[in-house]
C-alpha positions in Angstrom: 2.1 51.4 6.4 4.1 48.4 7.3 6.4 48.7 10.3 10.2 48.8 9.9 12.3 45.7 10.1 13.0 44.4 13.5 14.0 41.2 15.2 11.4 38.9 16.7 11.3 39.1 20.5 10.9 36.2 22.8 12.4 32.8 22.9 13.2 32.8 19.2 16.9 33.9 18.6 17.5 37.1 16.7 16.9 36.0 13.1 18.8 39.1 11.8 22.0 38.2 13.7 24.7 37.4 11.1 26.2 34.7 13.2 22.9 33.0 13.7 21.7 33.4 10.2 24.7 31.7 8.7 23.6 28.5 10.4 20.0 28.7 9.2 18.6 27.1 6.0 17.8 29.6 3.2 14.0 29.2 3.9 14.6 30.5 7.5 17.1 33.2 6.6 14.9 34.7 4.0 11.7 34.5 6.0 9.6 37.7 5.5 10.1 40.4 8.1 7.2 42.5 6.9 3.7 41.7 5.7 4.6 43.2 2.3 7.3 40.6 1.8 4.8 37.7 2.2 3.8 36.1 -1.1 0.3 34.8 -1.9 -2.6 35.0 0.6 -4.1 38.1 -1.1 -7.6 37.2 0.1 -6.5 37.0 3.7 -3.7 39.6 3.9 -4.4 41.9 0.9 -4.5 45.7 1.4 -7.5 46.7 3.4 -8.4 43.2 4.5 -9.8 42.9 8.1 -6.9 40.7 9.3 -4.2 43.0 7.8 -5.7 46.0 9.4 -5.8 44.2 12.8 -2.2 43.1 12.5 -0.9 46.5 11.4 -2.8 48.2 14.3 -1.3 45.7 16.8 -4.8 44.6 17.8 -4.5 40.9 17.1 -6.8 38.1 18.3 -6.4 34.4 19.0 -6.7 32.4 15.9 -6.2 29.1 14.1 -4.4 29.1 10.8 -5.5 26.3 8.5 -3.5 25.6 5.4 -1.1 23.3 3.5 2.6 23.0 4.3 4.8 26.0 3.3 1.9 28.5 2.9 3.2 30.9 5.6 1.5 29.9 8.8 4.7 30.2 11.0 5.8 33.4 9.2 2.4 35.0 9.9 2.6 34.0 13.6 6.0 35.6 13.8 4.7 38.8 12.2 1.8 38.9 14.5 4.2 39.0 17.5 6.3 41.6 15.8 3.5 44.0 14.9 1.9 43.6 18.3 5.2 44.1 20.1 4.6 40.8 21.9 6.8 38.0 23.1 6.9 35.1 20.6 6.9 31.6 21.9 6.6 28.5 19.7 5.8 24.9 20.7 5.1 21.8 18.6 2.2 19.5 19.4 4.4 16.7 18.1 7.2 17.3 20.6 5.4 18.7 23.7 3.2 17.1 26.3 0.9 18.6 28.9 3.8 19.4 31.5 5.6 21.5 28.8 2.4 23.3 27.9 1.7 24.2 31.5 5.2 25.5 31.9 4.9 27.7 28.8 1.5 29.0 30.0 2.9 29.8 33.4 5.7 31.8 31.9 3.2 33.7 29.7 1.0 34.4 32.8 4.1 35.9 34.5 4.9 38.1 31.5 1.2 39.2 31.4 1.3 40.2 35.1 4.3 42.3 34.2 2.4 44.0 31.4 3.8 42.1 28.4 1.8 40.1 25.9 2.8 36.7 24.5 2.0 35.2 21.1 2.0 31.5 21.7 2.4 29.6 18.4 1.3 26.0 18.5 2.4 24.1 15.4 0.5 21.0 14.4 -2.1 21.9 17.0 -4.5 19.1 15.8 -2.1 16.6 17.3 -3.0 17.7 20.8 -5.7 15.7 22.5 -8.8 17.2 24.2 -7.1 17.6 27.6 -4.1 19.4 26.1 -6.3 21.7 24.0 -8.5 22.5 27.0 -5.4 23.7 28.9 -5.3 26.8 26.6 -8.9 27.9 27.2 -8.7 29.9 30.4 -5.5 31.7 29.2 -7.1 32.7 25.9 -10.2 34.0 27.8 -8.1 36.1 30.2 -5.9 37.4 27.4 -2.8 35.9 29.0 -1.8 34.6 25.6 -2.6 35.4 22.0 -3.1 31.9 20.8 -2.1 31.0 17.2 -2.6 27.4 16.3 -1.3 26.0 13.0 -2.9 23.0 11.3 -3.0 21.2 8.0 -6.2 19.4 9.0 -9.7 20.6 9.0 -10.2 22.3 12.4 -13.9 21.2 12.4 -12.9 17.6 12.8 -9.6 17.9 14.7 -10.1 20.7 17.2 -12.4 21.0 20.2 -15.5 23.1 19.8 -14.5 25.0 23.0 -11.2 26.0 21.5 -12.7 26.9 18.1 -15.3 29.1 19.8 -12.5 31.2 21.3 -10.5 31.5 18.1 -11.1 32.7 14.6 -10.2 30.3 11.9 -8.3 31.7 9.0 -7.9 29.6 5.9 -4.6 29.9 4.1 -4.1 28.7 0.6 -1.3 27.0 -1.2 1.0 29.5 -2.9 0.8 29.8 -6.7 3.8 29.1 -8.9 4.0 32.7 -9.9 4.1 33.9 -6.3 6.7 31.3 -5.4 8.9 32.6 -8.3 8.7 36.1 -6.6 10.0 34.5 -3.3 12.8 32.7 -5.2 13.8 35.9 -7.0 13.9 37.8 -3.7 16.2 35.1 -2.2 18.5 35.4 -5.2 18.6 39.2 -4.9 19.1 39.4 -1.2 22.9 39.9 -0.5 22.6 39.9 3.3 20.4 36.9 4.0 19.8 35.3 0.7 22.0 34.1 -2.2 22.8 37.5 -3.7 26.5 37.3 -2.9 26.8 34.1 -5.0 25.8 35.9 -8.2 23.9 32.9 -9.5 22.8 32.8 -13.2 19.3 31.5 -13.1 16.7 31.8 -15.9 13.1 32.6 -15.4 12.2 29.2 -16.8 14.4 27.5 -14.2 12.7 29.4 -11.4 9.3 28.5 -12.8 10.2 24.8 -12.9 11.4 24.9 -9.3 8.2 26.7 -8.3 6.0 24.1 -10.0 7.9 21.3 -8.4 7.4 22.9 -5.0 3.7 22.3 -5.4 2.5 25.3 -3.5 5.1 25.1 -0.7 7.4 28.2 -0.5 9.7 26.5 2.0 10.2 23.6 -0.3 10.9 25.8 -3.2 13.6 27.7 -1.3 15.1 24.4 -0.2 15.3 23.2 -3.8 16.9 26.5 -4.8 19.4 26.3 -2.1 20.4 22.7 -3.1 20.6 23.9 -6.7 22.8 26.8 -5.7 25.2 24.5 -3.9 25.5 22.2 -7.0 25.9 25.3 -9.2 29.2 26.3 -7.4 31.0 23.8 -9.7 29.2 25.2 -12.8 30.5 28.8 -12.4 27.3 29.9 -10.8 25.0 28.6 -13.5 22.0 26.4 -12.6 22.1 24.2 -15.7 19.4 21.8 -16.9 21.5 18.9 -15.6 21.7 20.5 -12.2 17.9 21.1 -12.2 17.3 17.4 -13.1 19.3 16.3 -10.1 17.5 18.6 -7.8 14.0 17.7 -9.0 14.6 14.0 -9.5 12.6 12.9 -6.4 9.9 15.5 -6.4 6.5 14.4 -5.2 3.1 16.1 -4.9 1.4 16.9 -1.7 -0.8 14.0 -0.5 -2.0 13.0 2.9 -3.0 9.3 3.0 -5.4 9.7 5.9 -6.2 13.4 6.2 -8.4 16.1 4.8 -6.7 16.2 1.4 -7.1 12.4 1.0 -10.9 12.5 1.5 -11.2 15.7 -0.7 -9.6 13.9 -3.6 -11.6 10.6 -3.3 -14.7 12.8 -3.1 -13.6 14.6 -6.3 -13.0 11.2 -8.0 -16.4 9.9 -7.0 -18.3 13.1 -8.0 -16.5 13.3 -11.3 -17.6 9.7 -12.1 -21.2 10.6 -11.0 -21.1 13.7 -13.3 -20.1 11.6 -16.3 -16.8 13.4 -16.7 -14.3 10.7 -17.6 -11.5 13.3 -18.0 -11.8 14.7 -14.6 -12.3 11.3 -13.0 -9.1 10.1 -14.7 -7.2 13.1 -13.4 -8.2 12.5 -9.8 -7.5 8.8 -10.0 -4.0 9.6 -11.4 -3.5 12.3 -8.7 -4.2 9.8 -6.0 -2.0 7.1 -7.5 0.8 9.6 -7.9 0.4 10.6 -4.3 0.9 7.0 -3.1 -2.7 6.0 -2.4 -3.2 2.2 -2.1 -4.6 1.1 -5.5 -6.6 -1.6 -3.8 -8.4 1.1 -1.9 -9.2 2.8 -5.2 -10.4 -0.5 -6.7 -12.8 -0.9 -3.7 -14.1 2.7 -4.2 -14.6 2.2 -7.9 -16.6 -0.9 -7.1 -18.7 1.1 -4.7 -19.4 3.7 -7.5 -20.5 0.9 -9.8 -23.2 -0.3 -7.5 -24.2 3.1 -6.0 -24.2 5.5 -9.0 -24.5 3.2 -12.0 -26.4 0.2 -10.7 -28.8 -1.5 -13.1 -28.5 1.2 -15.7 -25.5 -0.8 -16.7 -24.8 -4.0 -14.8 -21.6 -4.5 -16.7 -20.0 -1.7 -14.7 -19.8 -3.9 -11.6 -18.2 -6.8 -13.5 -15.7 -4.4 -15.0 -14.6 -3.0 -11.7 -14.3 -6.4 -10.2 -12.2 -7.5 -13.2 -10.0 -4.4 -12.8 -9.5 -5.2 -9.1 -8.5 -8.7 -10.0 -6.2 -7.5 -12.8 -4.4 -5.3 -10.4 -4.1 -8.1 -7.9 -2.4 -10.2 -10.6 -0.2 -7.5 -12.3 0.5 -5.0 -9.5 1.9 -1.6 -10.3 2.3 0.0 -12.7 0.7 -2.3 -15.2 -2.4 -3.0 -13.1 -3.1 0.7 -12.7 -4.1 0.8 -16.4 -7.0 -1.5 -15.6 -8.2 0.8 -12.8 -7.9 3.8 -15.2 -9.9 1.9 -17.8 -12.6 1.0 -15.3 -12.7 4.7 -14.2 -13.2 5.9 -17.7 -16.0 3.4 -18.3 -17.8 4.2 -15.1 -17.8 7.9 -15.9 -18.9 7.4 -19.5 -21.8 4.9 -19.0 -25.4 5.5 -18.0 -26.0 6.4 -14.3 -28.7 5.4 -11.9 -28.9 5.3 -8.1 -32.3 3.7 -8.2 -31.1 0.4 -6.6 -29.2 2.4 -4.0 -32.3 4.4 -3.1 -34.5 1.4 -3.1 -32.3 -0.4 -0.7 -32.3 2.6 1.7 -36.1 2.8 1.5 -36.4 -0.9 2.3 -34.1 -0.5 5.3 -36.3 2.4 6.5 -39.4 0.2 6.4 -37.6 -2.7 8.2 -36.7 -0.2 10.9 -40.1 1.4 11.1 -42.4 -1.6 10.9 -40.3 -3.9 13.2 -40.6 -7.7 13.1 -43.6 -8.4 11.0 -44.9 -12.0 10.5 -44.3 -13.6 7.1 -47.7 -14.0 5.4 -49.0 -17.6 5.5 -49.0 -18.1 1.7 -45.3 -17.2 1.5 -44.2 -19.6 4.2 -42.5 -22.9 3.5 -44.4 -26.1 4.5 -42.0 -29.0 4.6 -44.1 -31.0 7.3 -47.7 -32.2 7.6 -48.2 -30.2 10.8 -47.2 -27.0 9.1 -49.5 -27.6 6.2 -52.3 -28.3 8.7 -51.6 -24.9 10.4 -52.0 -23.2 7.0 -48.4 -22.7 6.0 -48.2 -22.1 2.2 -52.0 -22.1 1.9 -53.1 -20.1 -1.1 -49.6 -19.8 -2.6 -49.7 -19.5 -6.4 -46.7 -21.0 -8.3 -46.0 -18.3 -10.8 -44.5 -20.6 -13.5 -47.8 -22.4 -13.8 -49.8 -19.3 -14.4 -50.6 -17.6 -17.7 -48.0 -14.8 -18.2 -45.8 -16.4 -15.5 -46.7 -13.9 -12.7 -49.3 -14.3 -9.9 -50.5 -10.7 -10.0 -53.0 -11.0 -7.2 -50.4 -12.4 -4.7 -48.8 -9.9 -2.4 -45.2 -10.3 -1.3 -45.4 -8.0 1.8 -46.7 -8.5 5.4 -50.4 -7.7 5.5 -50.0 -4.6 7.7 -47.7 -3.0 5.1 -49.5 -3.6 1.9 -47.6 -3.5 -1.4 -44.7 -1.1 -1.4 -42.7 0.4 -4.2 -39.0 1.0 -3.5 -37.3 0.5 -6.8 -38.0 3.4 -9.3 -35.9 2.8 -12.4 -34.7 5.8 -14.3 -35.0 6.4 -18.0 -31.3 5.7 -18.7 -29.4 2.7 -20.0 -30.9 -0.8 -19.3 -33.3 0.6 -16.7 -35.4 2.0 -19.5 -36.6 -1.6 -20.4 -36.8 -2.5 -16.7 -39.0 0.5 -16.0 -41.4 -0.3 -18.9 -41.8 -3.9 -17.6 -42.1 -3.1 -13.9 -44.6 -0.2 -14.6 -46.8 -2.7 -16.4 -46.5 -5.4 -13.7 -47.1 -3.0 -10.8 -50.2 -1.5 -12.4 -51.6 -4.9 -13.2 -50.8 -6.2 -9.7 -52.4 -3.2 -8.0 -55.6 -3.8 -10.1 -55.6 -7.5 -9.3 -55.1 -7.0 -5.6 -57.8 -4.4 -5.5 -60.3 -6.8 -7.2 -59.3 -9.5 -4.7 -59.8 -7.2 -1.8 -63.4 -6.3 -3.0 -64.2 -9.9 -4.0 -62.2 -12.3 -1.9 -64.0 -15.3 -3.4 -63.0 -14.3 -7.0 
């Protein structure tokens, strides 16, 4: 059973105080005071889940909450302190330095000595450097604090392994539109802390539009509702379509131009192209453009896809991406974005081959493994008489003067390596013809070199 409502202890003011609440934004006033009031996070906080049982029993552990903005990280930290009957103290890694951290930890140690626990909530914890993160370690080990770090970035990349080893990472998800509607409806019905006393007339469709515009962020949805409610005062309490258009005019989707979400989306675009799914590829391209990604970066990545995943199966793909890049340079946005979209559709739709990419990697491996091998004498240039006397270019066969136009018994590799095969064309696109030709040449060359090895005078 969830515990009864109570104010949060610690340095946070009494959120239930009428005087204090009047000064707070709606998203703060209506913040859940019980686990049952939280929306979303069913996997993490559903009935019977391990974390929920731990919270309700008051036996909470140090943790890192990883999730997008507005998914409930701060609220969950507050509830941890409430259910554990612990002091709650919050700091922000954006605003605090090491001296402030040490002071907070010293105060927590004093409370611990007096028999009181402290939940220390560190917002944007990924912004702390290694030294600042290390400052928490001994206090977590001794139990001086129940550490709760909140981050929107992948903890594997942003947090020290020492800190991660002492905390459990809980992944929190963006809130669905339906769940956000529940939070909005609760705010409209709450007479004490929400908007219930305003008797607003809001349709379910309007709430759904606000929820969709919030893009998984409950705090953002409540802020949009609060703005709409203020505008509705002149409309006799009705949030009209015109009011909603004003509120949602500047809505944007969640997008981090340098963080985890950015690399997830470019990965989705690349893999959709590789999987020959032009519709998915176009969706992710549009998502990134919509989020403010630099189109030149996307043009560069599309060019990479053309050489890595399409290659010689369709050499036209590379030309098309370069042309799209140049078109964007000349037209800019938004007209030039259509060229990028066209190139994306073509890349995803055409034949695929990474044979050239794999061949290049195999050649690099041999260069690394065999070191600096001498160029065979017959392949060397001989521009001077001395070089000819030393045997440079001796035995070289000029392919164009031979029947068939190929010197089949002439190796192109250092003697210690022998002939190597790096490029293995696939049976797709133009590489079908290349494979047929190269298979014939390679077989004939192997036979010719074998004959020459057994009969050098031949």
